[in-house]
C-alpha positions in Angstrom: -8.1 -163.9 -139.2 -8.9 -165.6 -135.9 -10.5 -169.1 -135.8 -13.6 -169.5 -133.7 -13.0 -170.9 -130.2 -14.7 -174.2 -129.5 -17.2 -174.1 -126.7 -15.9 -175.2 -123.3 -17.5 -178.3 -121.7 -20.1 -177.8 -119.0 -18.9 -178.0 -115.4 -17.7 -175.8 -112.6 -14.6 -174.6 -114.4 -16.6 -173.8 -117.5 -19.3 -172.1 -115.5 -16.8 -169.9 -113.7 -15.1 -168.9 -117.0 -18.4 -168.1 -118.7 -19.8 -166.0 -115.8 -19.8 -162.3 -115.7 -16.5 -162.1 -113.8 -14.4 -159.0 -113.8 -14.6 -156.9 -117.0 -11.5 -156.7 -119.1 -9.5 -153.4 -118.7 -9.6 -151.8 -122.1 -6.8 -149.5 -121.2 -4.5 -152.4 -120.4 -5.5 -154.2 -123.6 -4.6 -151.1 -125.6 -1.3 -150.8 -123.8 -0.5 -154.4 -124.5 -1.3 -154.0 -128.2 0.9 -150.9 -128.5 3.8 -152.7 -126.8 3.3 -155.7 -129.1 3.3 -153.5 -132.2 6.5 -151.7 -131.2 8.4 -154.8 -130.1 7.4 -157.0 -133.1 8.5 -154.3 -135.4 11.8 -153.8 -133.6 12.8 -157.4 -132.8 10.7 -159.6 -135.0 8.3 -162.3 -133.9 10.8 -164.8 -132.5 12.9 -162.1 -130.7 9.9 -161.0 -128.6 8.8 -162.7 -125.5 5.4 -162.3 -123.7 7.5 -161.2 -120.6 9.0 -158.3 -122.7 5.6 -157.3 -124.0 4.1 -157.4 -120.4 7.1 -155.3 -119.1 6.7 -152.7 -121.8 3.0 -152.5 -121.3 3.3 -152.2 -117.6 1.2 -155.2 -116.8 1.8 -158.8 -115.6 2.3 -161.6 -118.1 -0.9 -163.2 -116.7 -2.8 -160.1 -117.9 -1.3 -160.4 -121.4 -2.5 -164.0 -121.6 -5.8 -163.1 -120.1 -6.5 -160.6 -122.9 -4.9 -162.5 -125.9 -4.5 -166.1 -125.0 -1.2 -166.8 -126.8 1.6 -165.1 -128.7 0.2 -166.0 -132.2 -3.1 -164.4 -131.4 -1.4 -161.3 -130.0 0.7 -161.0 -133.2 -2.4 -161.3 -135.4 -4.2 -158.7 -133.3 -1.2 -156.4 -133.5 -1.0 -156.6 -137.3 -4.7 -156.0 -137.6 -4.5 -153.0 -135.3 -1.7 -151.5 -137.2 -3.5 -152.0 -140.5 -6.7 -150.5 -139.2 -4.7 -147.6 -137.8 -3.2 -146.7 -141.1 -5.9 -147.9 -143.4 -9.2 -147.5 -141.5 -12.4 -149.2 -142.5 -14.0 -145.8 -143.1 -11.9 -145.3 -146.2 -13.8 -148.2 -147.9 -17.3 -146.9 -147.2 -18.7 -145.8 -150.6 -19.3 -142.0 -150.7 -22.6 -141.6 -152.6 -21.7 -137.9 -153.2 -17.9 -138.2 -153.9 -16.3 -138.9 -157.3 -15.0 -142.4 -157.7 -11.5 -141.2 -158.6 -11.2 -139.1 -155.5 -12.1 -141.9 -153.2 -9.8 -144.3 -155.0 -7.0 -141.8 -154.6 -7.7 -141.6 -150.8 -7.6 -145.4 -150.5 -4.5 -145.8 -152.7 -2.6 -143.0 -151.0 -3.3 -144.5 -147.5 -2.3 -148.0 -148.8 0.9 -146.7 -150.2 1.8 -144.8 -147.0 1.1 -148.0 -145.0 3.1 -150.5 -147.1 6.1 -148.1 -147.4 6.1 -147.1 -143.7 9.1 -148.2 -141.6 6.9 -150.5 -139.6 5.4 -152.3 -142.6 8.8 -152.7 -144.3 10.3 -154.1 -141.1 7.5 -156.7 -140.6 7.5 -157.7 -144.3 11.3 -158.3 -144.1 10.7 -160.6 -141.1 8.0 -162.5 -143.1 10.5 -163.0 -145.9 13.3 -164.3 -143.7 14.1 -168.0 -144.2 13.7 -168.8 -140.5 10.2 -167.4 -140.3 7.6 -170.2 -139.8 5.0 -170.8 -142.5 2.2 -170.6 -140.0 3.4 -167.1 -138.9 3.4 -166.0 -142.6 -0.2 -167.2 -143.0 -1.3 -165.4 -139.8 0.3 -162.2 -141.1 -1.2 -162.6 -144.5 -4.7 -163.1 -143.2 -4.5 -160.2 -140.7 -2.9 -157.7 -143.1 -2.8 -158.1 -146.9 -5.9 -160.3 -147.1 -8.0 -157.9 -145.0 -7.0 -155.0 -147.3 -7.7 -157.0 -150.5 -11.1 -158.0 -149.2 -12.0 -154.5 -148.2 -10.9 -153.0 -151.5 -12.7 -155.7 -153.5 -16.0 -154.9 -151.6 -15.5 -151.2 -152.3 -15.1 -151.9 -156.0 -18.1 -154.2 -156.0 -20.2 -151.4 -154.5 -19.0 -148.9 -157.1 -19.6 -151.4 -159.9 -23.2 -151.9 -158.7 -23.7 -148.1 -159.2 -22.6 -148.5 -162.8 -19.2 -146.8 -162.4 -16.9 -149.8 -163.0 -17.0 -152.7 -165.3 -15.3 -155.5 -163.4 -16.0 -159.3 -163.3 -13.4 -160.4 -160.8 -13.3 -157.9 -157.9 -10.5 -159.7 -155.9 -8.2 -159.7 -158.9 -9.0 -156.1 -159.7 -8.2 -155.2 -156.1 -4.9 -157.0 -156.2 -4.0 -155.3 -159.5 -4.6 -151.8 -158.1 -2.5 -152.6 -155.0 0.3 -154.0 -157.1 0.2 -150.9 -159.3 0.3 -148.6 -156.2 3.3 -150.5 -154.7 5.2 -150.1 -157.9 9.0 -150.1 -158.1 9.4 -147.8 -155.1 8.1 -150.4 -152.7 10.6 -153.0 -154.1 13.4 -150.5 -153.7 12.5 -149.9 -150.1 12.3 -153.6 -149.3 15.8 -153.9 -150.6 17.0 -150.9 -148.6 17.6 -148.8 -151.7 16.6 -145.2 -152.3 14.0 -144.3 -155.0 15.3 -144.6 -158.5 16.1 -141.3 -160.3 13.2 -139.9 -162.2 10.5 -141.8 -160.3 8.7 -138.6 -159.4 6.9 -138.0 -156.1 5.0 -140.8 -154.3 1.7 -138.7 -154.8 2.3 -138.5 -158.5 3.0 -142.2 -158.7 -0.2 -143.1 -156.8 -2.3 -140.8 -159.0 -0.9 -142.3 -162.1 -1.6 -145.8 -160.8 -5.3 -144.9 -160.1 -5.7 -143.3 -163.5 -4.2 -146.4 -165.2 -6.6 -148.6 -163.2 -9.6 -146.5 -164.2 -8.6 -146.6 -167.8 -8.9 -150.4 -167.6 -12.1 -150.6 -165.5 -14.1 -147.4 -165.7 -17.4 -148.0 -167.4 -17.7 -146.1 -170.7 -20.9 -145.0 -172.4 -21.9 -147.2 -175.3 -20.4 -146.2 -178.6 -22.8 -144.4 -181.0 -23.7 -146.1 -184.2 -22.8 -144.7 -187.6 -24.7 -141.6 -188.6 -27.6 -142.2 -190.8 -27.5 -145.9 -190.3 
């Protein structure tokens, strides 16, 4: 999550920077993001230079800095872009007509595919490496896992408001569902191991995780009193 930029002092330089100027080229911005995503995944954060990103994107290094300011910001934007690509915001919009279980299955399946993708596993291994700076880990956490947790928590809050879920702590419930969905299979992949025998298909695992979650949090009708009481 990016911090707000402090306003620049008044003056000629500030006036020039804040003027209409030349509009940013969205095509170049997209090319830079795609290059950054590919290179950060392949080479890790420290192994990638802004020169390399510029070369792969087919732009000048000055253009990269013009769009993103610094390497940390570009990394954060690349992580956010990848997450939104694989887990778009539209998944978390409450469907007034759709069953709760079906929408949770859609979210959970997309989340599982994202965290078990080669790109996600590669970046997470970089974050776990001893040489990775703590600030970089925090940037990754805010741009990726934290965004997903917050979006899922808000979805659960909306469905609880409709009387479908009985949840007091939405952030904790969101984390519990994501942990269930990751399961042992994600841990195996992080260690470079194949799935354990008898684990079943990923789709079966995701469905079982959602059903387990609903058994814990789905609102049940009040129990009827004893007959003739």
